[in-house]
C-alpha positions, 0 to 999 in steps of 0.5 A, a space after each residue: 500500500 505504501 508504494 501506491 501512496 508514494 506513487 500518488 504523492 509523486 504524481 501530485 508533486 509533479 502536477 504541482 510543479 507543472 502548474 507552477 511552471 505554466 504560471 511562470 511561463 504565462 507571467 513571462 509572456 505577459 511581461 514586456 520591455 521596450 528599449 531603444 538604442 542608435 535608432 533601433 527600437 525593440 519590444 520584447 516579452 519576458 520569454 525573449 520573444 521579440 514583439 516588434 523591431 524598428 530600425 530608423 522608425 521602420 518596422 523590420 518584420 524579417 529581422 524580428 522573425 529571424 531573431 525569434 527563430 534563432 531564439 527558438 532553435 537555441 532553446 530547442 538545442 539547449 533543451 535537447 542537450 540538457 534533457 535528463 540532467 535536471 
């Protein structure tokens, strides 16, 4: 009976951890930072997704998409490399 109770407790802990992670992810997505330097204006979310990017007052969608793709690919590669190490 103790093994079943231990299993259930472990699953509850796992569910609680996932719930906390999802809440943190949502908070990060809702957090924004805007900065401007040398005529380049960037609006970025807390999860490092670039929402807008302007160069000289002109929106540069291709550069924004390229940066977001680089972040996404880097995150995937890091997740794969360190999978199981945490």
